[in-house]
C-alpha positions in Angstrom: 112.8 102.8 114.1 113.7 100.6 116.8 110.6 98.2 116.2 110.7 98.5 112.4 110.7 94.9 112.0 108.7 93.8 114.4 105.9 96.0 112.2 107.2 94.7 109.2 106.3 91.3 110.7 102.8 92.4 111.8 101.7 93.9 108.3 103.1 90.5 106.7 101.0 88.4 109.7 104.0 86.5 110.2 106.0 85.8 113.5 109.0 87.4 112.6 111.4 88.9 110.1 115.3 89.5 110.1 117.2 92.1 108.8 118.1 89.5 105.6 115.2 87.9 104.9 114.3 88.2 101.5 110.9 90.0 101.0 109.5 87.7 98.0 110.0 84.5 100.0 107.2 85.5 102.5 104.0 83.9 100.6 102.4 86.6 102.5 104.1 89.2 100.3 101.6 90.6 98.1 100.1 93.6 97.2 97.7 94.0 100.2 100.8 93.5 102.3 102.8 96.3 99.9 99.5 98.7 100.8 99.0 97.9 104.3 103.2 98.4 104.8 102.7 101.7 102.8 100.4 102.7 105.0 102.0 101.7 108.3 105.4 103.4 107.1 103.1 106.5 106.7 101.5 106.8 109.7 104.2 105.8 112.3 107.6 107.3 110.3 105.9 109.6 107.8 107.6 108.4 105.3 105.7 108.4 101.5 106.2 105.4 99.9 104.9 104.4 96.6 104.7 101.2 94.8 107.5 102.0 92.3 110.1 102.7 96.1 109.3 98.8 96.7 110.3 97.5 92.9 114.1 97.9 93.8 113.6 96.3 97.3 114.3 92.6 98.1 115.3 92.3 101.2 113.7 93.6 104.9 117.0 95.4 105.2 116.8 97.1 102.1 113.5 97.9 103.2 114.4 99.4 106.3 117.4 101.5 104.5 114.9 102.8 102.6 112.5 104.1 105.0 115.6 105.3 106.7 116.9 107.5 103.8 113.6 109.2 103.1 113.4 110.2 106.7 117.0 111.3 106.4 118.7 109.4 108.4 
């Protein structure tokens, strides 16, 4: 998961994302970005996320932790 934050930035169509960034601070963090993220995580990391999984996610780091946990890391 070396480039997770870069891939997240691509989903949000922004230049960069840091671990400490609050996702809801990005105007681009909308339903389309969430669907794009779910698709990217499934394709890139083999992890099935649902919209419900994202409800408790507030920062880029917590999203990274969620994906890592679901991958068994």
